[in-house]
PDB file of N, CA, C and O in Angstrom:
ATOM      1  N   MET A   1      97.908  58.176 134.012  1.00  0.00           N
ATOM      2  CA  MET A   1      98.856  58.846 133.145  1.00  0.00           C
ATOM      3  C   MET A   1      99.447  60.050 133.874  1.00  0.00           C
ATOM      4  O   MET A   1      98.703  60.881 134.393  1.00  0.00           O
ATOM      5  N   ALA A   2     100.767  60.153 133.918  1.00  0.00           N
ATOM      6  CA  ALA A   2     101.439  61.239 134.618  1.00  0.00           C
ATOM      7  C   ALA A   2     101.342  62.532 133.816  1.00  0.00           C
ATOM      8  O   ALA A   2     101.413  62.523 132.587  1.00  0.00           O
ATOM      9  N   GLU A   3     101.177  63.649 134.537  1.00  0.00           N
ATOM     10  CA  GLU A   3     101.114  64.953 133.876  1.00  0.00           C
ATOM     11  C   GLU A   3     102.493  65.341 133.371  1.00  0.00           C
ATOM     12  O   GLU A   3     103.503  65.066 134.018  1.00  0.00           O
ATOM     13  N   GLN A   4     102.524  65.987 132.204  1.00  0.00           N
ATOM     14  CA  GLN A   4     103.772  66.477 131.640  1.00  0.00           C
ATOM     15  C   GLN A   4     104.270  67.648 132.467  1.00  0.00           C
ATOM     16  O   GLN A   4     103.484  68.483 132.914  1.00  0.00           O
ATOM     17  N   LYS A   5     105.574  67.707 132.668  1.00  0.00           N
ATOM     18  CA  LYS A   5     106.181  68.811 133.398  1.00  0.00           C
ATOM     19  C   LYS A   5     105.992  70.102 132.602  1.00  0.00           C
ATOM     20  O   LYS A   5     106.156  70.102 131.382  1.00  0.00           O
ATOM     21  N   LEU A   6     105.657  71.175 133.262  1.00  0.00           N
ATOM     22  CA  LEU A   6     105.427  72.460 132.625  1.00  0.00           C
ATOM     23  C   LEU A   6     106.754  73.088 132.213  1.00  0.00           C
ATOM     24  O   LEU A   6     107.717  73.083 132.980  1.00  0.00           O
ATOM     25  N   LYS A   7     106.796  73.634 130.982  1.00  0.00           N
ATOM     26  CA  LYS A   7     108.003  74.277 130.479  1.00  0.00           C
ATOM     27  C   LYS A   7     107.599  75.560 129.770  1.00  0.00           C
ATOM     28  O   LYS A   7     106.658  75.563 128.976  1.00  0.00           O
ATOM     29  N   ILE A   8     108.316  76.668 130.055  1.00  0.00           N
ATOM     30  CA  ILE A   8     108.047  77.958 129.422  1.00  0.00           C
ATOM     31  C   ILE A   8     109.312  78.420 128.715  1.00  0.00           C
ATOM     32  O   ILE A   8     110.375  78.518 129.328  1.00  0.00           O
ATOM     33  N   ASN A   9     109.188  78.708 127.407  1.00  0.00           N
ATOM     34  CA  ASN A   9     110.300  79.228 126.612  1.00  0.00           C
ATOM     35  C   ASN A   9     109.934  80.616 126.126  1.00  0.00           C
ATOM     36  O   ASN A   9     108.854  80.815 125.569  1.00  0.00           O
ATOM     37  N   ALA A  10     110.824  81.580 126.330  1.00  0.00           N
ATOM     38  CA  ALA A  10     110.643  82.920 125.788  1.00  0.00           C
ATOM     39  C   ALA A  10     111.308  82.952 124.421  1.00  0.00           C
ATOM     40  O   ALA A  10     112.522  82.777 124.317  1.00  0.00           O
ATOM     41  N   LEU A  11     110.524  83.174 123.371  1.00  0.00           N
ATOM     42  CA  LEU A  11     111.083  83.253 122.032  1.00  0.00           C
ATOM     43  C   LEU A  11     111.653  84.646 121.800  1.00  0.00           C
ATOM     44  O   LEU A  11     111.098  85.633 122.282  1.00  0.00           O
ATOM     45  N   ASP A  12     112.763  84.731 121.063  1.00  0.00           N
ATOM     46  CA  ASP A  12     113.350  86.033 120.756  1.00  0.00           C
ATOM     47  C   ASP A  12     112.320  86.904 120.056  1.00  0.00           C
ATOM     48  O   ASP A  12     111.804  86.533 119.001  1.00  0.00           O
ATOM     49  N   ASN A  13     112.021  88.048 120.632  1.00  0.00           N
ATOM     50  CA  ASN A  13     111.090  89.016 120.046  1.00  0.00           C
ATOM     51  C   ASN A  13     109.741  88.401 119.678  1.00  0.00           C
ATOM     52  O   ASN A  13     109.096  88.822 118.719  1.00  0.00           O
ATOM     53  N   GLY A  14     109.329  87.409 120.446  1.00  0.00           N
ATOM     54  CA  GLY A  14     108.065  86.731 120.194  1.00  0.00           C
ATOM     55  C   GLY A  14     107.385  86.346 121.489  1.00  0.00           C
ATOM     56  O   GLY A  14     107.698  86.898 122.544  1.00  0.00           O
ATOM     57  N   PRO A  15     106.461  85.411 121.422  1.00  0.00           N
ATOM     58  CA  PRO A  15     105.665  85.044 122.593  1.00  0.00           C
ATOM     59  C   PRO A  15     106.405  84.131 123.567  1.00  0.00           C
ATOM     60  O   PRO A  15     107.518  83.676 123.302  1.00  0.00           O
ATOM     61  N   TYR A  16     105.758  83.879 124.693  1.00  0.00           N
ATOM     62  CA  TYR A  16     106.175  82.815 125.593  1.00  0.00           C
ATOM     63  C   TYR A  16     105.496  81.557 125.105  1.00  0.00           C
ATOM     64  O   TYR A  16     104.275  81.547 124.948  1.00  0.00           O
ATOM     65  N   LEU A  17     106.248  80.487 124.856  1.00  0.00           N
ATOM     66  CA  LEU A  17     105.660  79.201 124.518  1.00  0.00           C
ATOM     67  C   LEU A  17     105.548  78.403 125.805  1.00  0.00           C
ATOM     68  O   LEU A  17     106.545  78.171 126.489  1.00  0.00           O
ATOM     69  N   VAL A  18     104.334  77.983 126.133  1.00  0.00           N
ATOM     70  CA  VAL A  18     104.071  77.237 127.361  1.00  0.00           C
ATOM     71  C   VAL A  18     103.675  75.824 126.975  1.00  0.00           C
ATOM     72  O   VAL A  18     102.675  75.614 126.288  1.00  0.00           O
ATOM     73  N   LYS A  19     104.472  74.844 127.426  1.00  0.00           N
ATOM     74  CA  LYS A  19     104.212  73.443 127.104  1.00  0.00           C
ATOM     75  C   LYS A  19     103.825  72.711 128.375  1.00  0.00           C
ATOM     76  O   LYS A  19     104.512  72.812 129.392  1.00  0.00           O
ATOM     77  N   GLY A  20     102.724  71.974 128.316  1.00  0.00           N
ATOM     78  CA  GLY A  20     102.245  71.215 129.459  1.00  0.00           C
ATOM     79  C   GLY A  20     100.855  71.663 129.851  1.00  0.00           C
ATOM     80  O   GLY A  20     100.321  72.626 129.300  1.00  0.00           O
ATOM     81  N   ALA A  21     100.275  70.961 130.805  1.00  0.00           N
ATOM     82  CA  ALA A  21      98.920  71.259 131.255  1.00  0.00           C
ATOM     83  C   ALA A  21      98.914  72.568 132.037  1.00  0.00           C
ATOM     84  O   ALA A  21      99.591  72.686 133.058  1.00  0.00           O
ATOM     85  N   VAL A  22      98.150  73.551 131.559  1.00  0.00           N
ATOM     86  CA  VAL A  22      98.119  74.855 132.204  1.00  0.00           C
ATOM     87  C   VAL A  22      96.759  75.506 131.975  1.00  0.00           C
ATOM     88  O   VAL A  22      96.124  75.290 130.943  1.00  0.00           O
ATOM     89  N   VAL A  23      96.320  76.304 132.945  1.00  0.00           N
ATOM     90  CA  VAL A  23      95.134  77.140 132.795  1.00  0.00           C
ATOM     91  C   VAL A  23      95.594  78.570 133.069  1.00  0.00           C
ATOM     92  O   VAL A  23      96.170  78.848 134.120  1.00  0.00           O
ATOM     93  N   VAL A  24      95.343  79.472 132.132  1.00  0.00           N
ATOM     94  CA  VAL A  24      95.718  80.873 132.289  1.00  0.00           C
ATOM     95  C   VAL A  24      94.567  81.598 132.984  1.00  0.00           C
ATOM     96  O   VAL A  24      93.406  81.426 132.611  1.00  0.00           O
ATOM     97  N   VAL A  25      94.889  82.414 134.001  1.00  0.00           N
ATOM     98  CA  VAL A  25      93.897  83.183 134.739  1.00  0.00           C
ATOM     99  C   VAL A  25      94.329  84.645 134.700  1.00  0.00           C
ATOM    100  O   VAL A  25      95.463  84.968 135.053  1.00  0.00           O
ATOM    101  N   ASP A  26      93.408  85.548 134.262  1.00  0.00           N
ATOM    102  CA  ASP A  26      93.771  86.968 134.185  1.00  0.00           C
ATOM    103  C   ASP A  26      93.525  87.669 135.520  1.00  0.00           C
ATOM    104  O   ASP A  26      93.106  87.037 136.490  1.00  0.00           O
ATOM    105  N   ALA A  27      93.786  88.970 135.564  1.00  0.00           N
ATOM    106  CA  ALA A  27      93.692  89.748 136.801  1.00  0.00           C
ATOM    107  C   ALA A  27      92.288  89.769 137.385  1.00  0.00           C
ATOM    108  O   ALA A  27      92.124  89.937 138.594  1.00  0.00           O
ATOM    109  N   GLU A  28      91.268  89.600 136.539  1.00  0.00           N
ATOM    110  CA  GLU A  28      89.889  89.579 137.031  1.00  0.00           C
ATOM    111  C   GLU A  28      89.411  88.181 137.403  1.00  0.00           C
ATOM    112  O   GLU A  28      88.261  88.008 137.808  1.00  0.00           O
ATOM    113  N   GLY A  29      90.280  87.186 137.270  1.00  0.00           N
ATOM    114  CA  GLY A  29      89.914  85.821 137.617  1.00  0.00           C
ATOM    115  C   GLY A  29      89.298  85.043 136.467  1.00  0.00           C
ATOM    116  O   GLY A  29      88.854  83.911 136.656  1.00  0.00           O
ATOM    117  N   ASN A  30      89.263  85.636 135.267  1.00  0.00           N
ATOM    118  CA  ASN A  30      88.746  84.909 134.106  1.00  0.00           C
ATOM    119  C   ASN A  30      89.728  83.800 133.726  1.00  0.00           C
ATOM    120  O   ASN A  30      90.936  84.021 133.646  1.00  0.00           O
ATOM    121  N   ARG A  31      89.186  82.611 133.496  1.00  0.00           N
ATOM    122  CA  ARG A  31      90.008  81.456 133.169  1.00  0.00           C
ATOM    123  C   ARG A  31      90.039  81.254 131.661  1.00  0.00           C
ATOM    124  O   ARG A  31      89.026  81.411 130.980  1.00  0.00           O
ATOM    125  N   PHE A  32      91.202  80.908 131.156  1.00  0.00           N
ATOM    126  CA  PHE A  32      91.403  80.633 129.741  1.00  0.00           C
ATOM    127  C   PHE A  32      92.000  79.234 129.597  1.00  0.00           C
ATOM    128  O   PHE A  32      93.189  79.093 129.309  1.00  0.00           O
ATOM    129  N   PRO A  33      91.179  78.200 129.797  1.00  0.00           N
ATOM    130  CA  PRO A  33      91.709  76.843 129.672  1.00  0.00           C
ATOM    131  C   PRO A  33      92.012  76.528 128.206  1.00  0.00           C
ATOM    132  O   PRO A  33      91.423  77.119 127.301  1.00  0.00           O
ATOM    133  N   SER A  34      92.915  75.613 127.989  1.00  0.00           N
ATOM    134  CA  SER A  34      93.251  75.208 126.628  1.00  0.00           C
ATOM    135  C   SER A  34      93.437  73.704 126.592  1.00  0.00           C
ATOM    136  O   SER A  34      93.964  73.106 127.530  1.00  0.00           O
ATOM    137  N   ASP A  35      93.003  73.106 125.508  1.00  0.00           N
ATOM    138  CA  ASP A  35      93.195  71.664 125.355  1.00  0.00           C
ATOM    139  C   ASP A  35      94.446  71.359 124.533  1.00  0.00           C
ATOM    140  O   ASP A  35      94.719  70.200 124.219  1.00  0.00           O
ATOM    141  N   ARG A  36      95.204  72.398 124.186  1.00  0.00           N
ATOM    142  CA  ARG A  36      96.434  72.218 123.419  1.00  0.00           C
ATOM    143  C   ARG A  36      97.584  71.855 124.346  1.00  0.00           C
ATOM    144  O   ARG A  36      97.588  72.233 125.517  1.00  0.00           O
ATOM    145  N   GLN A  37      98.560  71.122 123.820  1.00  0.00           N
ATOM    146  CA  GLN A  37      99.759  70.780 124.588  1.00  0.00           C
ATOM    147  C   GLN A  37     100.705  71.967 124.692  1.00  0.00           C
ATOM    148  O   GLN A  37     101.461  72.073 125.658  1.00  0.00           O
ATOM    149  N   THR A  38     100.672  72.867 123.700  1.00  0.00           N
ATOM    150  CA  THR A  38     101.522  74.054 123.702  1.00  0.00           C
ATOM    151  C   THR A  38     100.673  75.274 123.390  1.00  0.00           C
ATOM    152  O   THR A  38      99.889  75.265 122.441  1.00  0.00           O
ATOM    153  N   ILE A  39     100.828  76.330 124.194  1.00  0.00           N
ATOM    154  CA  ILE A  39     100.140  77.589 123.911  1.00  0.00           C
ATOM    155  C   ILE A  39     101.190  78.694 123.806  1.00  0.00           C
ATOM    156  O   ILE A  39     102.275  78.597 124.381  1.00  0.00           O
ATOM    157  N   ALA A  40     100.846  79.740 123.064  1.00  0.00           N
ATOM    158  CA  ALA A  40     101.743  80.895 122.916  1.00  0.00           C
ATOM    159  C   ALA A  40     101.078  82.082 123.583  1.00  0.00           C
ATOM    160  O   ALA A  40      99.970  82.464 123.207  1.00  0.00           O
ATOM    161  N   LEU A  41     101.740  82.672 124.570  1.00  0.00           N
ATOM    162  CA  LEU A  41     101.214  83.822 125.291  1.00  0.00           C
ATOM    163  C   LEU A  41     101.858  85.100 124.772  1.00  0.00           C
ATOM    164  O   LEU A  41     103.076  85.164 124.600  1.00  0.00           O
ATOM    165  N   CYS A  42     101.036  86.118 124.523  1.00  0.00           N
ATOM    166  CA  CYS A  42     101.481  87.390 123.967  1.00  0.00           C
ATOM    167  C   CYS A  42     102.432  88.102 124.923  1.00  0.00           C
ATOM    168  O   CYS A  42     102.183  88.166 126.127  1.00  0.00           O
ATOM    169  N   ARG A  43     103.535  88.642 124.372  1.00  0.00           N
ATOM    170  CA  ARG A  43     104.452  89.487 125.139  1.00  0.00           C
ATOM    171  C   ARG A  43     104.445  90.914 124.642  1.00  0.00           C
ATOM    172  O   ARG A  43     104.869  91.815 125.366  1.00  0.00           O
ATOM    173  N   CYS A  44     103.970  91.151 123.412  1.00  0.00           N
ATOM    174  CA  CYS A  44     104.059  92.497 122.831  1.00  0.00           C
ATOM    175  C   CYS A  44     102.900  93.395 123.262  1.00  0.00           C
ATOM    176  O   CYS A  44     103.011  94.620 123.198  1.00  0.00           O
ATOM    177  N   GLY A  45     101.792  92.800 123.698  1.00  0.00           N
ATOM    178  CA  GLY A  45     100.635  93.577 124.129  1.00  0.00           C
ATOM    179  C   GLY A  45      99.692  93.980 123.017  1.00  0.00           C
ATOM    180  O   GLY A  45      98.686  94.637 123.281  1.00  0.00           O
ATOM    181  N   ALA A  46      99.985  93.604 121.765  1.00  0.00           N
ATOM    182  CA  ALA A  46      99.171  94.039 120.634  1.00  0.00           C
ATOM    183  C   ALA A  46      98.282  92.943 120.042  1.00  0.00           C
ATOM    184  O   ALA A  46      97.558  93.199 119.080  1.00  0.00           O
ATOM    185  N   SER A  47      98.320  91.749 120.588  1.00  0.00           N
ATOM    186  CA  SER A  47      97.515  90.652 120.063  1.00  0.00           C
ATOM    187  C   SER A  47      96.024  90.955 120.197  1.00  0.00           C
ATOM    188  O   SER A  47      95.591  91.540 121.190  1.00  0.00           O
ATOM    189  N   THR A  48      95.246  90.557 119.198  1.00  0.00           N
ATOM    190  CA  THR A  48      93.786  90.712 119.282  1.00  0.00           C
ATOM    191  C   THR A  48      93.152  89.509 119.957  1.00  0.00           C
ATOM    192  O   THR A  48      91.938  89.478 120.156  1.00  0.00           O
ATOM    193  N   THR A  49      93.963  88.514 120.314  1.00  0.00           N
ATOM    194  CA  THR A  49      93.454  87.311 120.975  1.00  0.00           C
ATOM    195  C   THR A  49      94.092  87.136 122.353  1.00  0.00           C
ATOM    196  O   THR A  49      94.267  86.011 122.823  1.00  0.00           O
ATOM    197  N   LYS A  50      94.447  88.277 123.013  1.00  0.00           N
ATOM    198  CA  LYS A  50      95.084  88.212 124.328  1.00  0.00           C
ATOM    199  C   LYS A  50      94.266  87.347 125.276  1.00  0.00           C
ATOM    200  O   LYS A  50      93.037  87.399 125.226  1.00  0.00           O
ATOM    201  N   PRO A  51      94.875  86.582 126.106  1.00  0.00           N
ATOM    202  CA  PRO A  51      96.296  86.586 126.424  1.00  0.00           C
ATOM    203  C   PRO A  51      97.147  85.767 125.442  1.00  0.00           C
ATOM    204  O   PRO A  51      98.357  85.641 125.631  1.00  0.00           O
ATOM    205  N   PHE A  52      96.529  85.218 124.409  1.00  0.00           N
ATOM    206  CA  PHE A  52      97.249  84.371 123.474  1.00  0.00           C
ATOM    207  C   PHE A  52      97.856  85.196 122.336  1.00  0.00           C
ATOM    208  O   PHE A  52      97.339  86.256 121.985  1.00  0.00           O
ATOM    209  N   CYS A  53      98.936  84.709 121.775  1.00  0.00           N
ATOM    210  CA  CYS A  53      99.639  85.366 120.680  1.00  0.00           C
ATOM    211  C   CYS A  53      98.897  85.117 119.367  1.00  0.00           C
ATOM    212  O   CYS A  53      98.417  84.011 119.116  1.00  0.00           O
ATOM    213  N   ASP A  54      98.807  86.155 118.534  1.00  0.00           N
ATOM    214  CA  ASP A  54      98.219  86.000 117.198  1.00  0.00           C
ATOM    215  C   ASP A  54      99.211  86.358 116.096  1.00  0.00           C
ATOM    216  O   ASP A  54      98.826  86.459 114.931  1.00  0.00           O
ATOM    217  N   GLY A  55     100.474  86.551 116.446  1.00  0.00           N
ATOM    218  CA  GLY A  55     101.510  86.852 115.468  1.00  0.00           C
ATOM    219  C   GLY A  55     101.722  88.334 115.202  1.00  0.00           C
ATOM    220  O   GLY A  55     102.578  88.697 114.395  1.00  0.00           O
ATOM    221  N   THR A  56     100.957  89.197 115.866  1.00  0.00           N
ATOM    222  CA  THR A  56     101.077  90.637 115.645  1.00  0.00           C
ATOM    223  C   THR A  56     102.478  91.156 115.941  1.00  0.00           C
ATOM    224  O   THR A  56     102.904  92.136 115.331  1.00  0.00           O
ATOM    225  N   HIS A  57     103.205  90.525 116.863  1.00  0.00           N
ATOM    226  CA  HIS A  57     104.557  90.979 117.213  1.00  0.00           C
ATOM    227  C   HIS A  57     105.456  91.105 115.986  1.00  0.00           C
ATOM    228  O   HIS A  57     106.287  92.010 115.917  1.00  0.00           O
ATOM    229  N   SER A  58     105.295  90.213 115.031  1.00  0.00           N
ATOM    230  CA  SER A  58     106.150  90.273 113.844  1.00  0.00           C
ATOM    231  C   SER A  58     105.739  91.411 112.907  1.00  0.00           C
ATOM    232  O   SER A  58     106.573  91.935 112.169  1.00  0.00           O
ATOM    233  N   LYS A  59     104.473  91.794 112.931  1.00  0.00           N
ATOM    234  CA  LYS A  59     103.979  92.881 112.076  1.00  0.00           C
ATOM    235  C   LYS A  59     104.351  94.256 112.615  1.00  0.00           C
ATOM    236  O   LYS A  59     104.534  95.199 111.844  1.00  0.00           O
ATOM    237  N   ILE A  60     104.464  94.375 113.950  1.00  0.00           N
ATOM    238  CA  ILE A  60     104.744  95.686 114.553  1.00  0.00           C
ATOM    239  C   ILE A  60     106.218  95.872 114.906  1.00  0.00           C
ATOM    240  O   ILE A  60     106.605  96.924 115.415  1.00  0.00           O
ATOM    241  N   GLY A  61     107.032  94.866 114.641  1.00  0.00           N
ATOM    242  CA  GLY A  61     108.462  94.979 114.931  1.00  0.00           C
ATOM    243  C   GLY A  61     108.790  94.919 116.411  1.00  0.00           C
ATOM    244  O   GLY A  61     109.731  95.574 116.859  1.00  0.00           O
ATOM    245  N   PHE A  62     108.033  94.146 117.179  1.00  0.00           N
ATOM    246  CA  PHE A  62     108.269  94.021 118.623  1.00  0.00           C
ATOM    247  C   PHE A  62     109.698  93.567 118.903  1.00  0.00           C
ATOM    248  O   PHE A  62     110.203  92.639 118.271  1.00  0.00           O
ATOM    249  N   ARG A  63     110.336  94.229 119.850  1.00  0.00           N
ATOM    250  CA  ARG A  63     111.662  93.847 120.328  1.00  0.00           C
ATOM    251  C   ARG A  63     111.572  93.659 121.824  1.00  0.00           C
ATOM    252  O   ARG A  63     111.192  94.571 122.560  1.00  0.00           O
ATOM    253  N   ALA A  64     111.924  92.469 122.264  1.00  0.00           N
ATOM    254  CA  ALA A  64     111.851  92.146 123.688  1.00  0.00           C
ATOM    255  C   ALA A  64     112.936  92.893 124.460  1.00  0.00           C
ATOM    256  O   ALA A  64     113.945  93.313 123.895  1.00  0.00           O
ATOM    257  N   ALA A  65     112.709  93.044 125.740  1.00  0.00           N
ATOM    258  CA  ALA A  65     113.710  93.647 126.624  1.00  0.00           C
ATOM    259  C   ALA A  65     114.932  92.736 126.669  1.00  0.00           C
ATOM    260  O   ALA A  65     114.933  91.647 126.095  1.00  0.00           O
ATOM    261  N   GLU A  66     115.951  93.191 127.347  1.00  0.00           N
ATOM    262  CA  GLU A  66     117.164  92.391 127.465  1.00  0.00           C
ATOM    263  C   GLU A  66     116.843  91.009 128.008  1.00  0.00           C
ATOM    264  O   GLU A  66     115.819  90.798 128.658  1.00  0.00           O
ATOM    265  N   ARG A  67     117.729  90.087 127.730  1.00  0.00           N
ATOM    266  CA  ARG A  67     117.561  88.715 128.223  1.00  0.00           C
ATOM    267  C   ARG A  67     117.664  88.686 129.749  1.00  0.00           C
ATOM    268  O   ARG A  67     118.276  89.556 130.369  1.00  0.00           O
ATOM    269  N   ALA A  68     117.054  87.675 130.321  1.00  0.00           N
ATOM    270  CA  ALA A  68     117.142  87.485 131.766  1.00  0.00           C
ATOM    271  C   ALA A  68     118.592  87.204 132.156  1.00  0.00           C
ATOM    272  O   ALA A  68     119.348  86.604 131.392  1.00  0.00           O
ATOM    273  N   VAL A  69     118.957  87.635 133.324  1.00  0.00           N
ATOM    274  CA  VAL A  69     120.315  87.434 133.809  1.00  0.00           C
ATOM    275  C   VAL A  69     120.283  86.350 134.877  1.00  0.00           C
ATOM    276  O   VAL A  69     119.516  86.428 135.837  1.00  0.00           O
ATOM    277  N   ARG A  70     121.115  85.350 134.699  1.00  0.00           N
ATOM    278  CA  ARG A  70     121.182  84.264 135.692  1.00  0.00           C
ATOM    279  C   ARG A  70     121.860  84.761 136.955  1.00  0.00           C
ATOM    280  O   ARG A  70     122.819  85.532 136.906  1.00  0.00           O
ATOM    281  N   GLU A  71     121.341  84.303 138.088  1.00  0.00           N
ATOM    282  CA  GLU A  71     122.003  84.606 139.361  1.00  0.00           C
ATOM    283  C   GLU A  71     123.286  83.820 139.441  1.00  0.00           C
ATOM    284  O   GLU A  71     123.335  82.658 139.040  1.00  0.00           O
ATOM    285  N   GLU A  72     124.331  84.450 139.957  1.00  0.00           N
ATOM    286  CA  GLU A  72     125.589  83.717 140.126  1.00  0.00           C
ATOM    287  C   GLU A  72     125.414  82.724 141.249  1.00  0.00           C
ATOM    288  O   GLU A  72     124.784  83.013 142.267  1.00  0.00           O
ATOM    289  N   GLU A  73     125.992  81.527 141.045  1.00  0.00           N
ATOM    290  CA  GLU A  73     125.930  80.522 142.096  1.00  0.00           C
ATOM    291  C   GLU A  73     126.773  80.969 143.271  1.00  0.00           C
ATOM    292  O   GLU A  73     127.850  81.545 143.111  1.00  0.00           O
ATOM    293  N   GLU A  74     126.253  80.687 144.462  1.00  0.00           N
ATOM    294  CA  GLU A  74     126.997  81.084 145.664  1.00  0.00           C
ATOM    295  C   GLU A  74     128.301  80.317 145.748  1.00  0.00           C
ATOM    296  O   GLU A  74     128.345  79.112 145.499  1.00  0.00           O
ATOM    297  N   GLN A  75     129.363  81.026 146.103  1.00  0.00           N
ATOM    298  CA  GLN A  75     130.690  80.424 146.267  1.00  0.00           C
ATOM    299  C   GLN A  75     130.836  79.940 147.712  1.00  0.00           C
ATOM    300  O   GLN A  75     130.360  80.597 148.638  1.00  0.00           O
ATOM    301  N   ASP A  76     131.484  78.807 147.900  1.00  0.00           N
ATOM    302  CA  ASP A  76     131.708  78.295 149.272  1.00  0.00           C
ATOM    303  C   ASP A  76     132.741  79.099 149.999  1.00  0.00           C
ATOM    304  O   ASP A  76     133.049  78.808 151.155  1.00  0.00           O
TER     305      ASP A  76
END
């Protein structure tokens, strides 16, 4: 069975939704494997289940930084 391609979506003022086989590793090398097809990673920093989202962003009024800016394609 082929592995699903990994996809990450940044939700407006919410978590990163990660779809596909992934293992999260923190700065100390602790592994957070998941058997779910989709996981939500905290962006607000206030989750009690970090690195995973617990919905706290909606309670504290988290507002994400500006959207990412696409690089302009090089002109010939």
